[in-house]
N, C-alpha and C positions, 0 to 999 in steps of 0.2 A: 160195339159201336159199326163193327160189320152189318148186323143184322139190321140196324136202323137205316142202312144204305141199300137193302135189298129191295124194298118197295119204291127204288126210285122211278120207274115207269108208271105208278100212281101219281107222279109230283107232274106230271106233263101236264095234268089237269088246272096246275095252279098258272099257269104263264099266261095262258089266254087271259086269264082273270087279274092279269096286272097284280099277281101274286108271286112270291118267292119263299124258300127255304134256305136258311144259311148256318153253315156250319159253325159254329165257334171254338174259339181256341184261344190259348196263350202262349205266349211266347217269353214272358217275363212274369212277374209274381201280380204285377198290377192291374196290366192292360189287357181288354178284350180284344181281340182281332175275329175277322171272318171273312169266307168265300163262299160263293154259291155252291148249294148242292151239287147242282147240275151239273158239275164241273168235277166233284170228287167220284172218284173209281172206288177207293176204298180207304180206310185208316187202319193200320197197324202198329204195334210196337216197333222201333227203330232196331231192326234185324243187324248184323254185324255188317261194314262198309268196304268194299275193295277201294284202295285208292286208285286214283285218276291224275296221273302224273301232267302236269302242263294245262290243267283244266282252271276254269276261273277259280279266282279266291274263295266265292260263296259256294260252291261245289264241293261238298264235303268228300264225296267218293261214288262208289256204284252200291245200289242193293240186288238183290239176286230174288225177285218175288215170282214162287212157281215157274221157273225157267227164263223169266225175263230180263234182262239188264236196265235198271232204270236209276238214272244219273239222282242224285239225292243233294237240295239246296239247300242251305242253312238260311232260313227264313230271317231270324235274327239278324246275322251279316248280312244279309242281301236289301233290308229295307234300313240299314245304316246303324244299327246298334252291335255292340259286340258281339262276336260270335259265342256260340253258343258253348258252353261247356258242357260236356256230356257227364250227366249225373244219373244214368240209368232208367229215367224217367222221359226220356223223347217217344216222341210219336212220329209216325211217318204219315202224311196226307197223300195218297196217290193222287193226280189229277191228269184229265187231257186237255189241253189248251192245245188250239193252233195246229192239230192232227200230230201234237208230240204228247208224248207221255214222261210225266217228271213226277218226283215225289218233295215235299217241302217238310223238312225235320222242324218241330215244333215242341213246346214243352207240352202240357196239359191240353185234351181236347174234352170240351166239356157238354154241347149237347146242341142239338138241332131245333131252331126256332122258325116259325111260319108267320110271313109278315106281308105288308103290301108293300109297292114300290111308292107309295105314298108314303110310307113311313121313314123311306131311305132319302138322305139327304145329302147334298154337294157337300164336301169337306170347306171349312171357311176359308174365304180367299187370303186370309192372312198368313196360312199356311205355305202361301208361295207357289211356285210353277212345279218345283224338284221334289214335294212330297212323294209318298208313294202310296197315298191313300184315292181309292173312288168315289169312295161314300162313306156316310156316318150313319148311326143310327143308334137308338137309346134300346137297353131291356131292362126288365127287373129281375135281379138276380138276388134271392132269399129278401125280397123286401126291401133292397136297396136297387136305385137306378143305376145304372152303368153306362157308359161310352162305349160302343161299337167302332172300331175301324175298318172297315173293310177294304181290303187290301188291292191295289192294283194290280194284279199277276201281270197283267198283259205290259206293263212298265218294267214289273221284274226279270221278266223273261227277257225282253228287249235289250236289256244291259249285260246279259250273260250270252245270249243264243244272238247269232250276227242272223239277222234277216234280209236277205239281199232282193232289193226293189229294181234291180234292172230287168228287164222284158227278154225273152227267151225271144230266139231269132225266128222271125217268121210270124210272130205273136200280134204285130201292129199291121194294120192293112193300111197301107200306102194311100189306096184310093180313099179311105175315109178319112184319112190324117187332117187335110184341108177342113175336114166339116167340125174338128174337134175345136178349133181356135174360137174363144169367146164364149162357146157354151158354157152352164152354169151347172152347178150339182148340188143340193143340197144333203149334208151327213150330220146324222146325229147319233154321238158314242161319246159316253161318259170317260172315257180312256184319252188323255191327250197324246198319249203314244200311238193308240190306235187310228184318231186323227192325223198325226202328223203323218202316219206310214201313207194313208190315201192320199195325202194333198202331194206329197213326195212321188206318189207313181204319176198322178193325174195331172199335175200344173206345168211337166214339163211337157206336157201333150198340148198344152194352150187351154187348159177347161180349169176355169176359176171354181174353186172349191168354198162353198160359203156352211161355215162350220156352227152348230149348236151341241149343247152336251147332253143333252138329255131328250125325250119323246115331248116332253109337253112343252120345251123352248121351240122344237121343229115345227107343232102343229100349232103352235100362235104365230109364227112365222108365216106358215101357210094359210090361216086365217085371216092377219093382218092384210096379206096380198088381195086374199079373195074378197075383203070388207072394201078395200080401197078401189075396186072396180078391175084389178088385174088378173090377166089370165096366167094359171098356175103353168098352163102348159108352155107358155112362152117365157116364164122367168127361170125355168130349170127344166134340164132334160129327164132328171130321175131324183129320186131319194136314194141314198144309201143310208141302213140304221143297224144299228146293232141291236139285239135281241136283250139283254140286261142294262137298262138306266133307273137312276133315281126319279121319281116323279111318276114317269110313266115309260113300262117297256115300250121297246120296237114292237109286239104284236098289238099291244093296247094303241098305240101309234097307228099302224095299219088299220085296224076297225075304225078309229076315228075319221081318218080321210076316207075309207070305202063308203062310209054312211055320209058323208058330205056331197051333194050334187056338184058344188061347185069344183073338186079336186078328186071326184072317185076314180078317175080313170088314170091319175099318177101313178107311172113306174115306180116301183118298189122292191128296192133288193133287200134281203139281209144280209147284211155282214158279219159274221159272228164267228167266236172261238168256241160254242158249244156244238155238242157231238152231231155229226150230218145226217144221222139218221134220226132222231129227235126232230132235229127243225124242218128237215123235208115235209114231216106229218103237219108241223105247224104252220109251213107256209102255205101249205094245202088249207088248212082250216083256216088262215085268219086273210087269206087272199093276197100275201104278196107275189110279186112275179117271178123273183130268182131269188136263190139262198146258193151263198159262199163261203166257203170257210176261211177265216183270216189265218195267214196273212199271205194270199198268193196274188200278186200284184200280175200274172199272167191270166188268170181267171178274173180280176176286177179290171184289167181295160178290155177282155173278151165281153164280160158284161155291156159296158160303155158302149163298145161297138155294136152289139147285138141291137143294142135301143137306138142308136143312130141309123140304124138300117132302115128302122121301122119309119122314121120320120124324115129321112131324106130322099 
């Protein structure tokens, strides 16, 4: 499996084309789950773990991977199943999210599949607001169509790791504060947890956040305003978009906005848990104005203030 991941740099070509690759795995005998390959550093057999007293109940311990201590999360337990029984067949998916590295203990790791974001669907509304899925898709496995559940890792981590939304002293420019009241920002993110984190940071500053859950929804909102004769630049201060989303990813969303003369100057910030070095290259390629890594309230407010300084 590690050899499969060695060519991850080549996969950056997929993202600008509204494509992605999913790593499929099982946490029980019947269901297939997945996460985006871009967030995976490597996959290894579960090594011996050291206990971590006082940690969250879903953290099984700490693994030593080539001299680095990595917390190991029992993904079964974290998303509401019974904790995994160690049967000697467990694997560890080592990931990087929001500038932190962690391992997810799973069962059998299957393979990597190449898909378009158009093949990725939001979870059914009937699943409620408390599910741990960010999307679903279907794959053919040995001639049989199977449902794949794509984990909302940001929600899993937010319930285990405390994200402080308070601003550091001196971050808020008091001279700009009055100009924030009544401003509107459009956000596109398929993770309800990520949207909530943005809202909880910006709404106390008087900013109204307009939510959409994927790039296509955000584009349709913008196009509707344009079709109605509204000035997009007066409607919103900026767009904050995730990279990975069903229907249309953030890169394709940016591309579509930039080719529409009615809104091609819209200020766009990419706010994502993917690696910074990768996204800096993609920001330049597709024409975003700024990239920030989740979740950093200081940087989020800093970007908003930078944009305000351009218009006041």
